[in-house]
C-alpha positions, 0 to 999 in steps of 0.5 A: 344175260337172262334172269327168271324169277318165280315164273308161272305159265299155263295154257289153261287155268292150271299152271304148266310151268311152276315157280321157276327161277334161274339165271343164265350168265353171259357167254355160257352155253346153258342146256335145258334137258328133259323128256318130250312134253316136259316144258322145254319148248314152252320155256323157250317160247316165253324167253323169246317173247312169243308167249307173254301171258306169264306170271313172274319176271323174265328178263332177257338181255335187260328186257322184260320178255312180255314187254319186248319190242321189235328191237328185241329180235335184233339181239337174239337168234332162234333155231326152232326144231322144225325149219321155217323156210320158203321151199320155193326159194333157193337156200341163198334166196331164203337167207337173203330174205331173212337177212333183209329183216335185220339191221345187221347182216353177216355174209351169206356164203361163209355161213352156207360154207360152214354147214356144207351147203355152199355147193347147194346154195342155188337149189330150191329148198324143196329139193333139200333133205331133212338134214339139209333143211335143218342146217340151213335153218340153223345158219338162218339164226346166225344171219344178224350176228345175235348176242343170244342164241336159242337152239332147239334140238340143233343136231336132231336128225343129223348124221354124225359128220354134220352133227359134229359140224354143227357142234363146232359152230356152236362152240365157235359162237361161244368163243365169240362171246355169244350166250347160247341156250340149248334145248335138248333131250340128247344127253351126249350133246349136253355133256359135251357142249353145256357149261351148265344144265337144268333138268326140267320135268313136268314144268319144274326144275329138278336140278341145275349145275354143271354136267360134271358136278351133277355126275360126280355128286351122284355116283363115283367112277368105277373100274370094271375088269375081267379075267379067266378063272378055272376056264371061265371069264370072271368080272369084277368091279371096284370104285376108282377111289378104292383100287388100292383095296383090291387084292386081285387086280395088282396080281392080275396086272403083274401076271398079265392075266387081265382080259379087259379093263375099263373105267366108267362113271354115271352119265347125265341120263343116269343122273336124270333117271335117279333124280326124276324117275324119267328118261331123257330119251 
């Protein structure tokens, strides 16, 4: 669905995005992870045809992005981090207007219902909270049933319930065969949603793989447990694959003396820090 080769781009004479190459497969959720200022939003603007002064090749749904025409936007939906809505119009009026810009339209009320806004459909957007605007902006990207979705921080600023609602919609769109590019610094969203993720730092790709492969390639799962010894709490840790070598744990289990036990593995944030020296959040 997307093929990028030797991409370079700079806002000045110095390149900001440097020699970037990657592919996005049809029907996958592909995540761009990185700290603020890493180049994620710039890359999204290039892929959506908003920045055309790049070097290299950027093929999106069979079209070179810098040579796209208006038909290009019939096939892609974009949800920027900051809503682009008309605040003097109601939610329904906003969606009707934006829907009129496309040849294909989806029914508006089911979309509003999917993000919990049907009861507020006839309220002016100026009366909406930040989270309500974010949810409305999200379904605006789905109005014309695009085959390719660009989502920039889609759960940012949402409470856990509405963030869950948004993620469920994203997964349903994937199940319908849509390709989704998720730009985020939220490692939990990326781990849950993405088939593959790319780490972006200072305009370059540092790693690209599935979340699971990145996690397991850089560190093994561990088992941590605590127990009481001479009136004090003692903590012990051992790699999951070496439990059979632990002489204390089996005895504690037999005698029911464990105070706590749990397994853990590195997170995407841990891997990101290890590879880049930077933090996602």
